PAPA-656555 format. One line per field, with one value per residue: residue in one letter; x, y, z of N, C-alpha, C in turn. Coordinates in nm, 4 decimals. Atoms other than C-alpha are relative to their C-alpha. Example, Ala and Ser with C-alpha at 12.3 -4.5 7.8 and 13.67 -1.06 7.14 Angstrom:
// residues 2
resn <- c(A,S)
n.px <- c(0.0890,-0.0820)
n.py <- c(-0.1190,-0.1190)
n.pz <- c(0.0000,-0.0060)
ca.px <- c(1.2300,1.3670)
ca.py <- c(-0.4500,-0.1060)
ca.pz <- c(0.7800,0.7140)
c.px <- c(0.0900,-0.0770)
c.py <- c(0.1200,0.1090)
c.pz <- c(0.0000,0.0730)
//
This chain:
// residues 214
resn <- c(M,Y,D,K,L,R,G,E,L,S,R,I,F,L,E,G,D,N,L,V,E,D,D,D,F,W,L,D,L,I,S,D,T,M,D,S,R,K,V,L,D,L,A,K,E,M,K,E,K,G,N,S,C,F,K,E,R,K,F,E,N,A,L,E,M,Y,G,Y,A,E,T,I,L,A,R,F,Q,F,E,D,E,I,D,R,T,E,F,C,E,L,A,I,C,I,L,L,N,S,T,A,C,F,T,K,L,N,K,F,E,R,V,G,Q,V,C,S,I,V,L,E,F,Q,P,N,N,V,K,A,M,Y,R,R,A,M,A,A,V,E,L,G,K,H,D,W,A,Y,W,D,L,V,V,A,S,E,I,N,P,N,N,Q,E,I,V,K,L,L,G,E,V,K,D,F,I,N,R,K,K,A,K,D,Q,I,Q,N,D,C,P,K,G,L,G,L,G,L,P,Q,S,T,K,K,S,K,D,D,S,K,T,E,L,S,P,S,L,I)
n.px <- c(-0.0118,-0.1299,-0.0044,0.0911,-0.0574,-0.1174,0.0535,0.0468,-0.1180,-0.0528,0.0896,-0.0047,-0.1301,-0.0836,0.0539,-0.0212,-0.1000,-0.1062,-0.1224,-0.0763,-0.0601,-0.0968,0.0764,0.0567,-0.1099,-0.0293,0.1084,-0.0125,-0.0990,0.0705,0.0817,-0.0860,-0.0692,0.0593,-0.0018,0.1245,-0.0228,-0.0562,0.1072,0.0881,-0.0728,-0.0121,0.1321,0.0182,-0.0860,0.0680,0.1154,-0.0481,-0.0373,0.1264,0.0484,-0.0818,0.0444,0.1325,-0.0184,-0.0555,0.1052,-0.0354,0.0968,-0.0268,-0.1173,0.0424,0.0719,-0.0981,-0.0655,0.0985,0.0148,-0.1145,0.0151,0.1034,-0.0469,-0.0974,0.0762,0.0767,-0.0894,-0.0604,0.0949,-0.0255,0.0496,0.0175,0.1244,-0.0347,-0.0331,0.1229,0.0738,-0.0675,0.0264,0.1357,0.0051,-0.0771,0.0686,0.1167,-0.0533,-0.0476,0.1177,0.0647,-0.0848,0.0168,0.1253,-0.0282,-0.0577,0.1043,0.0878,-0.0688,-0.0078,0.1389,0.0343,0.0957,0.0407,-0.1060,0.0158,0.1086,-0.0395,-0.0979,0.0665,0.0871,-0.0870,-0.0338,0.1186,0.0260,-0.0811,0.0234,0.1318,0.0228,-0.1052,0.0702,-0.0709,0.0362,0.1389,0.0053,-0.0608,0.0875,0.1122,-0.0480,-0.0119,0.1356,0.0541,-0.0642,0.0538,0.1425,0.0734,0.0242,0.0677,-0.1040,-0.0753,0.0849,-0.0043,-0.1325,-0.0110,0.0866,-0.0713,-0.1190,0.0433,0.0391,-0.1238,-0.0742,0.0990,-0.0564,-0.0904,0.0701,-0.0093,0.1081,0.1262,0.0144,0.0277,0.1305,0.0995,0.0030,0.0608,0.1426,0.0592,0.0056,0.1016,0.1318,0.0302,0.0277,0.1321,0.0997,0.0032,0.0640,0.1424,0.0616,0.0033,0.1017,0.1324,0.0349,-0.0028,-0.1323,-0.0312,0.0055,-0.1372,-0.0044,-0.1043,-0.0352,-0.1313,-0.1056,-0.0132,-0.1198,-0.0380,-0.1328,-0.0278,-0.1296,-0.0905,-0.0995,-0.0571,-0.1409,-0.0464,0.0044,0.0341,-0.0297,-0.1302,-0.1139,-0.0714,-0.0134)
n.py <- c(-0.0975,-0.0677,-0.1055,-0.1079,-0.0717,-0.0737,-0.1159,-0.0968,-0.0634,-0.0925,-0.1153,-0.0765,-0.0530,-0.0493,-0.1276,-0.0993,-0.1033,0.0135,0.0493,-0.0958,0.0627,0.1013,0.1147,0.0671,0.0738,0.1119,0.0967,0.0645,0.1059,0.1108,0.0631,0.0768,0.1081,0.1324,0.0647,-0.0322,0.0034,-0.1288,-0.1002,0.0203,-0.0378,-0.1455,-0.0526,0.0253,-0.0944,-0.1299,0.0120,-0.0076,-0.1397,-0.0690,0.0346,-0.0728,-0.1404,-0.0064,0.0087,-0.1289,-0.0964,-0.0717,0.0676,-0.0326,0.0783,0.1398,0.0143,-0.0033,0.1312,0.0960,-0.0285,0.0607,0.1451,0.0395,-0.0324,0.1043,0.1204,-0.0202,-0.0128,0.1287,0.1003,0.1302,0.1092,0.1203,-0.0055,-0.0243,-0.1420,-0.0777,0.0115,-0.0856,-0.1364,-0.0396,-0.0122,-0.1169,-0.1187,-0.0238,-0.0423,-0.1377,-0.0840,-0.0164,-0.0858,-0.1381,-0.0531,-0.0426,-0.1351,-0.0928,-0.0228,-0.0916,-0.1313,-0.0442,0.0066,0.1097,0.0394,0.0879,0.1270,0.0724,0.0421,0.1088,0.1167,0.0565,0.0783,0.1226,0.0859,0.0541,0.1211,0.0827,-0.0468,0.0283,-0.0616,-0.0712,-0.1244,-0.0992,-0.0399,-0.0824,-0.1313,-0.0748,-0.0432,-0.1110,-0.1170,-0.0424,-0.0709,-0.1319,-0.0790,-0.0158,0.0960,0.1101,0.1101,0.0787,0.0688,0.1047,0.1251,0.0603,0.0532,0.1183,0.1120,0.0288,0.0656,0.1370,0.0756,0.0033,-0.0472,-0.0190,-0.1148,-0.1038,-0.1286,0.0008,-0.0045,-0.1331,-0.0996,0.0316,-0.0505,-0.1454,-0.0357,0.0293,-0.1038,-0.1250,0.0130,0.0031,-0.1349,-0.0854,0.0364,-0.0473,-0.1461,-0.0355,0.0317,-0.1027,-0.1244,0.0132,0.0127,-0.1161,-0.1292,-0.0591,-0.1068,0.0432,0.0305,0.1256,0.0937,0.0988,-0.0218,0.0909,0.1177,0.0033,0.1400,0.0327,0.1428,0.0397,0.0495,0.0906,0.0688,0.0361,-0.0100,-0.1400,-0.0201,-0.1387,-0.0089,0.0806,0.0473,0.1442)
n.pz <- c(-0.1088,0.0057,0.1020,-0.0359,-0.1139,0.0513,0.0701,-0.0995,-0.0594,0.0997,0.0069,-0.1243,-0.0384,0.1091,0.0453,-0.1048,0.0274,-0.0991,0.0619,0.0790,0.1175,-0.0412,-0.0484,0.1156,0.0615,-0.0897,0.0112,0.1303,-0.0157,-0.0630,0.1033,0.0894,-0.0692,0.0174,-0.1315,-0.0688,-0.1437,-0.0398,0.0087,-0.1152,-0.1216,-0.0030,-0.0353,-0.1432,-0.0709,0.0026,-0.0899,-0.1376,-0.0245,-0.0204,-0.1338,-0.0974,0.0053,-0.0629,-0.1448,-0.0413,0.0310,0.1227,0.0862,0.1401,0.0394,0.0096,0.1269,0.1087,0.0045,0.0504,0.1423,0.0686,-0.0032,0.0958,0.1344,0.0336,0.0340,0.1232,0.1142,0.0354,0.0480,-0.0618,0.0827,-0.0809,-0.0778,-0.1399,-0.0098,0.0171,-0.1258,-0.0978,0.0450,-0.0389,-0.1455,-0.0384,0.0505,-0.0852,-0.1295,0.0099,0.0192,-0.1291,-0.0820,0.0462,-0.0547,-0.1377,0.0115,0.0438,-0.1150,-0.0908,0.0651,0.0206,0.1423,-0.0091,0.1348,0.0501,-0.0717,0.0642,0.1344,-0.0053,-0.0579,0.1036,0.0874,-0.0730,-0.0079,0.1329,0.0147,-0.1189,-0.0452,-0.1417,-0.0820,-0.1070,-0.0319,0.1016,-0.0256,-0.1209,0.0249,0.0898,-0.0824,-0.0813,0.0872,0.0352,-0.1165,-0.0058,0.1103,-0.0209,0.0834,-0.0928,0.0699,0.0662,-0.1046,-0.0574,0.0759,-0.0176,-0.1352,-0.0090,0.0631,-0.0807,-0.1244,0.0339,0.0210,-0.1263,-0.0971,-0.1336,-0.0050,-0.0752,0.0704,0.0987,-0.0735,-0.0584,0.1039,0.0577,-0.0938,0.0090,0.1286,-0.0123,-0.0849,0.0768,0.1042,-0.0647,-0.0496,0.1148,0.0509,-0.0952,0.0090,0.1274,-0.0115,-0.0843,0.0765,0.1041,-0.0601,-0.0818,0.0692,0.0102,-0.0938,-0.1388,-0.0423,-0.0730,0.0414,-0.1004,-0.0624,0.0415,-0.0842,-0.0843,-0.0140,0.0514,0.0100,-0.0549,0.1048,-0.0559,0.1154,-0.0016,0.1381,0.0413,0.1406,0.0316,0.0664,-0.0413,0.1182,0.0227)
ca.px <- c(1.7908,2.1586,2.1198,1.8237,1.9930,2.3140,2.1075,1.9495,2.2911,2.4098,2.1049,2.1356,2.5081,2.6643,2.4325,2.5368,2.7661,3.0058,3.2581,3.5333,3.7362,4.0131,3.7554,3.5950,3.9323,3.9977,3.6550,3.7155,4.0207,3.7955,3.5705,3.8678,3.9995,3.9384,3.9637,3.6131,3.7438,3.9452,3.6438,3.4224,3.6911,3.7387,3.3633,3.3585,3.6481,3.4585,3.1519,3.3522,3.4952,3.1400,3.0415,3.3302,3.2224,2.8663,2.9824,3.1698,2.8463,3.0038,2.6957,2.7826,3.1235,2.9607,2.7281,3.0264,3.1970,2.8780,2.8433,3.1931,3.1211,2.8021,2.9645,3.2529,3.0025,2.7997,3.1036,3.2158,3.0395,3.0253,2.9845,3.0184,2.6936,2.8619,3.0024,2.6618,2.5008,2.7624,2.7174,2.3425,2.3860,2.6509,2.4569,2.1387,2.3405,2.5021,2.1707,2.0182,2.3168,2.2708,1.9110,2.0464,2.2500,1.9579,1.7454,2.0042,2.0205,1.6385,1.6282,1.3126,1.2094,1.5430,1.4910,1.1630,1.3121,1.6039,1.3934,1.1512,1.4403,1.5461,1.1901,1.1665,1.4380,1.3639,0.9880,1.0077,1.2936,1.1523,1.4237,1.3435,0.9698,1.0262,1.2573,1.0247,0.7410,0.9465,1.0185,0.6517,0.5533,0.8050,0.6550,0.3038,0.2031,0.0699,-0.1530,0.1536,0.3399,0.0453,0.0577,0.4346,0.4041,0.1135,0.3130,0.6293,0.4359,0.2998,0.6525,0.8042,0.5211,0.7522,0.9540,0.8617,0.9872,0.7395,0.4577,0.5191,0.5271,0.2253,0.0307,0.1276,0.0284,-0.3059,-0.3747,-0.2933,-0.5157,-0.8059,-0.7786,-0.7730,-1.0778,-1.2667,-1.1732,-1.2753,-1.6082,-1.6813,-1.5926,-1.8242,-2.1127,-2.0989,-2.1726,-1.8634,-1.6954,-1.7490,-1.3831,-1.4532,-1.1842,-1.0304,-0.7468,-0.4133,-0.3718,-0.1293,-0.1047,0.2486,0.3682,0.6473,0.9462,1.1322,1.2700,1.5978,1.6217,1.7130,1.5451,1.6004,1.9227,2.1873,2.4374,2.4904)
ca.py <- c(-5.3471,-5.2669,-5.0692,-4.8701,-4.7837,-4.6874,-4.4567,-4.2937,-4.2310,-4.0721,-3.8470,-3.7438,-3.6919,-3.6433,-3.3507,-3.1754,-2.8752,-3.0109,-3.1498,-2.9330,-2.9990,-3.1882,-3.4102,-3.4911,-3.5964,-3.8166,-3.9813,-4.0468,-4.2487,-4.4608,-4.5243,-4.6639,-4.8956,-5.2712,-5.3409,-5.3493,-5.4323,-5.1111,-4.9079,-5.0627,-5.0161,-4.6518,-4.5888,-4.7495,-4.5284,-4.2166,-4.3423,-4.3880,-4.0376,-3.9140,-4.1002,-3.9393,-3.5930,-3.6665,-3.7646,-3.4337,-3.2585,-3.1451,-3.2356,-3.0508,-3.2186,-3.5550,-3.5012,-3.4171,-3.7450,-3.9432,-3.7690,-3.8758,-4.2335,-4.2530,-4.0841,-4.3317,-4.6158,-4.4618,-4.4027,-4.7665,-5.0402,-5.3520,-5.6769,-5.9500,-6.0368,-6.0402,-5.6925,-5.5687,-5.7003,-5.5248,-5.2098,-5.2055,-5.2622,-4.9916,-4.7439,-4.7828,-4.7486,-4.4238,-4.2832,-4.3464,-4.1885,-3.8809,-3.8523,-3.8336,-3.5288,-3.3684,-3.4145,-3.2398,-2.9559,-2.9245,-3.0098,-3.2136,-3.2049,-3.3652,-3.6291,-3.7249,-3.7404,-3.9645,-4.1913,-4.2345,-4.3539,-4.6021,-4.7322,-4.7781,-5.0421,-5.1658,-5.1237,-5.2683,-5.0496,-4.9350,-4.6765,-4.5030,-4.5082,-4.3633,-4.0865,-3.9940,-3.9792,-3.7566,-3.5233,-3.5180,-3.4175,-3.1333,-3.0179,-3.0322,-3.3308,-3.5533,-3.7535,-3.8610,-3.9485,-4.1572,-4.4106,-4.4597,-4.5149,-4.7586,-4.9757,-4.9448,-5.0463,-5.3529,-5.4585,-5.3753,-5.3564,-5.3548,-5.0474,-4.7790,-4.4875,-4.5838,-4.6423,-4.3065,-4.1027,-4.2862,-4.2026,-3.8366,-3.8236,-3.9909,-3.7415,-3.4493,-3.5780,-3.6493,-3.3049,-3.1406,-3.3344,-3.2482,-2.8812,-2.8673,-3.0329,-2.7799,-2.4898,-2.6260,-2.6884,-2.3629,-2.0038,-1.8197,-1.5925,-1.8029,-1.9008,-2.2523,-2.5167,-2.8027,-2.7756,-2.9300,-3.2841,-3.3215,-3.6978,-3.8249,-4.1651,-4.3400,-4.3968,-4.7070,-4.7931,-4.9770,-4.9302,-4.5825,-4.4835,-4.1095,-3.9707,-4.2390,-4.3972,-4.7408)
ca.pz <- c(4.6806,4.6277,4.3053,4.4348,4.7647,4.5862,4.3660,4.6715,4.8260,4.5038,4.4960,4.8599,4.8958,4.5533,4.4814,4.8023,4.8267,5.0915,4.8450,4.7021,4.3881,4.5694,4.7400,4.4076,4.2643,4.5661,4.5359,4.1656,4.2674,4.4874,4.1895,3.9974,4.2682,4.2480,4.6235,4.7680,5.1149,5.1312,5.0246,5.2920,5.5581,5.4597,5.4792,5.8247,5.9312,5.8214,6.0079,6.3288,6.2932,6.2595,6.5755,6.7625,6.6459,6.7565,7.1051,7.1209,7.0179,6.6917,6.4921,6.1709,6.1636,6.2267,5.9310,5.7131,5.8079,5.7486,5.4140,5.3153,5.4210,5.2159,4.9177,4.9261,4.9230,4.6422,4.4200,4.4222,4.2272,4.4457,4.2545,4.5180,4.6983,5.0388,4.9763,4.8624,5.1792,5.3924,5.1835,5.2542,5.6280,5.6543,5.4412,5.6515,5.9703,5.8538,5.7331,6.0754,6.2471,6.0314,6.1548,6.5098,6.4019,6.2208,6.5333,6.7494,6.4954,6.4910,6.1201,6.1561,5.7913,5.7089,5.9775,5.8164,5.4681,5.5637,5.7856,5.4957,5.2788,5.5464,5.5783,5.2029,5.2318,5.5850,5.6412,5.9936,6.1179,6.4525,6.5131,6.1833,6.2617,6.6076,6.4894,6.2041,6.4559,6.6868,6.3961,6.2970,6.6520,6.6460,6.3162,6.4586,6.2447,6.5199,6.2853,6.0881,6.4075,6.5304,6.2486,6.2721,6.6466,6.6127,6.3737,6.5847,6.8994,6.7212,6.6254,6.9638,7.2200,7.5228,7.4263,7.6768,7.4647,7.1938,7.4431,7.6101,7.2886,7.1473,7.4635,7.4368,7.0706,7.1427,7.4218,7.1916,6.9112,7.1497,7.3118,6.9719,6.8555,7.1725,7.1476,6.7827,6.8692,7.1440,6.9180,6.6485,6.8912,7.0895,6.9831,6.8649,7.1158,7.4286,7.4349,7.5544,7.5458,7.7348,7.9875,7.9029,8.0318,8.3213,8.2879,8.2484,8.1384,8.3258,8.0960,8.2131,7.8693,7.8490,7.4754,7.3512,7.0274,7.0497,6.9014,6.9504,6.7192,6.5731)
c.px <- c(0.1286,-0.0013,-0.0876,0.0550,0.1220,-0.0452,-0.0484,0.1174,0.0601,-0.0843,0.0143,0.1330,0.0810,-0.0518,0.0206,0.1113,0.1154,0.1326,0.0675,0.0725,0.0972,-0.0702,-0.0532,0.1066,0.0326,-0.1069,0.0009,0.1023,-0.0629,-0.0817,0.0826,0.0693,-0.0728,-0.0162,-0.1233,0.0179,0.0528,-0.1072,-0.0935,0.0680,0.0137,-0.1334,-0.0278,0.0839,-0.0638,-0.1211,0.0437,0.0458,-0.1253,-0.0575,0.0768,-0.0402,-0.1351,0.0135,0.0575,-0.0972,0.0367,-0.0843,0.0212,0.1198,-0.0340,-0.0729,0.0955,0.0683,-0.0960,-0.0220,0.1134,-0.0158,-0.1010,0.0438,0.1032,-0.0725,-0.0710,0.0894,0.0557,-0.1087,0.0376,-0.0655,-0.0305,-0.1228,0.0264,0.0319,-0.1253,-0.0848,0.0605,-0.0202,-0.1360,-0.0103,0.0716,-0.0695,-0.1203,0.0439,0.0412,-0.1165,-0.0712,0.0820,-0.0133,-0.1304,0.0167,0.0587,-0.1062,-0.0967,0.0621,0.0062,-0.1389,-0.0380,-0.0973,-0.0535,0.1004,-0.0064,-0.1066,0.0376,0.0922,-0.0620,-0.0926,0.0801,0.0360,-0.1182,-0.0404,0.0728,-0.0162,-0.1319,-0.0273,0.1071,-0.0650,0.0676,-0.0348,-0.1438,-0.0082,0.0572,-0.0842,-0.1216,0.0391,0.0069,-0.1381,-0.0652,0.0576,-0.0537,-0.1512,-0.0858,-0.0258,-0.0697,0.1005,0.0769,-0.0784,0.0159,0.1358,0.0100,-0.0881,0.0707,0.1212,-0.0377,-0.0460,0.1231,0.0746,-0.0890,0.0558,0.0926,-0.0723,0.0108,-0.1136,-0.1349,-0.0266,-0.0381,-0.1353,-0.1115,-0.0138,-0.0673,-0.1501,-0.0700,-0.0165,-0.1127,-0.1401,-0.0386,-0.0383,-0.1390,-0.1098,-0.0147,-0.0698,-0.1501,-0.0738,-0.0131,-0.1073,-0.1419,-0.0462,0.0014,0.1407,0.0172,-0.0039,0.1381,0.0114,0.1113,0.0300,0.1345,0.1002,0.0080,0.1292,0.0490,0.1358,0.0173,0.1370,0.0858,0.1075,0.0667,0.1463,0.0603,-0.0148,-0.0246,0.0220,0.1458,0.1131,0.0575,0.0068,0.1448)
c.py <- c(0.0809,0.1171,0.1192,0.0825,0.0795,0.1257,0.1072,0.0727,0.1021,0.1270,0.0889,0.0724,0.0579,0.1318,0.1103,0.0964,-0.0075,-0.0448,0.1105,-0.0761,-0.1100,-0.1254,-0.0808,-0.0845,-0.1249,-0.1081,-0.0708,-0.1134,-0.1238,-0.0759,-0.0936,-0.1176,-0.1317,-0.0708,0.0415,0.0040,0.1329,0.1089,-0.0121,0.0425,0.1512,0.0639,-0.0204,0.0975,0.1391,-0.0009,0.0139,0.1422,0.0838,-0.0272,0.0756,0.1473,0.0159,-0.0003,0.1289,0.1145,0.0909,-0.0588,0.0295,-0.0787,-0.1481,-0.0245,0.0007,-0.1353,-0.1074,0.0197,-0.0577,-0.1515,-0.0466,0.0275,-0.1016,-0.1268,0.0147,0.0038,-0.1336,-0.0986,-0.1357,-0.1089,-0.1250,0.0147,0.0273,0.1478,0.0866,-0.0044,0.0905,0.1473,0.0471,0.0204,0.1273,0.1290,0.0360,0.0517,0.1473,0.0964,0.0245,0.0884,0.1464,0.0588,0.0426,0.1413,0.1017,0.0309,0.1005,0.1418,0.0566,0.0063,-0.1160,-0.0439,-0.0995,-0.1370,-0.0849,-0.0538,-0.1208,-0.1260,-0.0667,-0.0840,-0.1321,-0.0972,-0.0563,-0.1330,-0.0957,0.0445,-0.0220,0.0588,0.0913,0.1328,0.1088,0.0482,0.0971,0.1396,0.0831,0.0516,0.1181,0.1283,0.0534,0.0764,0.1409,0.0933,0.0200,-0.0937,-0.1270,-0.1178,-0.0902,-0.0824,-0.1189,-0.1323,-0.0676,-0.0679,-0.1233,-0.1218,-0.0407,-0.0738,-0.1426,-0.0879,-0.0187,0.0529,0.0299,0.1206,0.1194,0.1386,0.0125,0.0149,0.1401,0.1029,-0.0255,0.0504,0.1508,0.0468,-0.0250,0.1075,0.1307,-0.0053,0.0032,0.1370,0.0921,-0.0289,0.0524,0.1517,0.0453,-0.0247,0.1060,0.1309,-0.0041,0.0017,0.1257,0.1281,0.0571,0.1083,-0.0422,-0.0382,-0.1296,-0.0891,-0.0955,0.0334,-0.1001,-0.1162,0.0062,-0.1423,-0.0254,-0.1512,-0.0287,-0.0595,-0.0867,-0.0797,-0.0308,0.0082,0.1424,0.0108,0.1430,0.0104,-0.0777,-0.0636,-0.1510,-0.0323)
c.pz <- c(-0.0125,-0.0970,0.0381,0.1154,-0.0423,-0.0738,0.0959,0.0641,-0.0950,-0.0050,0.1232,0.0163,-0.1162,-0.0563,0.1025,-0.0356,0.0994,-0.0595,-0.0803,-0.1101,0.0379,0.0507,-0.1166,-0.0702,0.0812,-0.0121,-0.1353,0.0051,0.0632,-0.1038,-0.0880,0.0676,-0.0216,0.1351,0.0796,0.1514,0.0506,-0.0009,0.1200,0.1297,0.0115,0.0382,0.1490,0.0830,0.0051,0.0931,0.1454,0.0352,0.0228,0.1379,0.1084,0.0049,0.0691,0.1520,0.0570,-0.0273,-0.1175,-0.1127,-0.1482,-0.0513,-0.0148,-0.1317,-0.1185,-0.0151,-0.0528,-0.1498,-0.0819,-0.0082,-0.1042,-0.1436,-0.0487,-0.0435,-0.1335,-0.1232,-0.0487,-0.0419,0.0592,-0.0846,0.0822,0.0901,0.1475,0.0210,-0.0111,0.1270,0.1067,-0.0351,0.0507,0.1503,0.0465,-0.0432,0.0868,0.1361,-0.0034,-0.0219,0.1329,0.0930,-0.0413,0.0522,0.1450,0.0004,-0.0387,0.1138,0.0959,-0.0566,-0.0311,-0.1485,-0.0200,-0.1358,-0.0574,0.0683,-0.0677,-0.1364,0.0048,0.0599,-0.1020,-0.0982,0.0666,-0.0006,-0.1360,-0.0186,0.1182,0.0636,0.1489,0.0912,0.1044,0.0321,-0.1003,0.0192,0.1177,-0.0253,-0.0958,0.0763,0.0888,-0.0816,-0.0365,0.1149,0.0087,-0.1079,0.0113,-0.0814,0.0808,-0.0664,-0.0700,0.1024,0.0534,-0.0742,0.0082,0.1362,0.0209,-0.0582,0.0832,0.1282,-0.0260,-0.0188,0.1314,0.1130,0.1387,0.0106,0.0612,-0.0637,-0.1011,0.0696,0.0533,-0.1058,-0.0644,0.0911,-0.0069,-0.1293,0.0023,0.0819,-0.0777,-0.1038,0.0610,0.0535,-0.1141,-0.0573,0.0908,-0.0061,-0.1270,0.0067,0.0815,-0.0767,-0.1087,0.0582,0.0731,-0.0827,-0.0009,0.1058,0.1449,0.0545,0.0777,-0.0526,0.1126,0.0614,-0.0511,0.0969,0.0789,0.0208,-0.0625,-0.0011,0.0576,-0.1085,0.0630,-0.1091,0.0221,-0.1388,-0.0453,-0.1484,-0.0420,-0.0380,0.0657,-0.1244,-0.0046,-0.0322)
//
């Protein structure tokens, strides 16, 4: 898992255009250090700075800090198993935090891409499923959202955010199917269709899955 996740971080962040020449030199120094603890602590520090920017609604700045944190992690080769475990936990956490920023910036394609990476390594990560489903709804891909929400509801059946969104997605899909059926069965030009549902689900969730940080 470690090597594959490290490779994904390298692909995502090291190919970006946010690093300037001085940054690259600084990151090369990290690659040469022998102190894994310092590297992990520095990545955590960048993550916390990103969290602070997010709370101030400075989402682009938060993404920059998260990018630094992930790049620091990707540049260092961890050998100890304990360090590798901490690396994986921290990397997944930062990736999920970045999806919170992408959601706020309406970059829903990016949300889906990053959540898919998280789910590759943690297939039962409910937060990643929920956020990918939210992004799919925003992109008009309700069928995609449906399957993520079904799985998420099976893992966490008591989460009201999941239940609410799944109900809304089901309603949308059923209305669309009914409308398509009427249009196929009736002569063209009649303009028949179904009214929008006014049913609302009560959201009494105590667990926030929409954009929040770890």
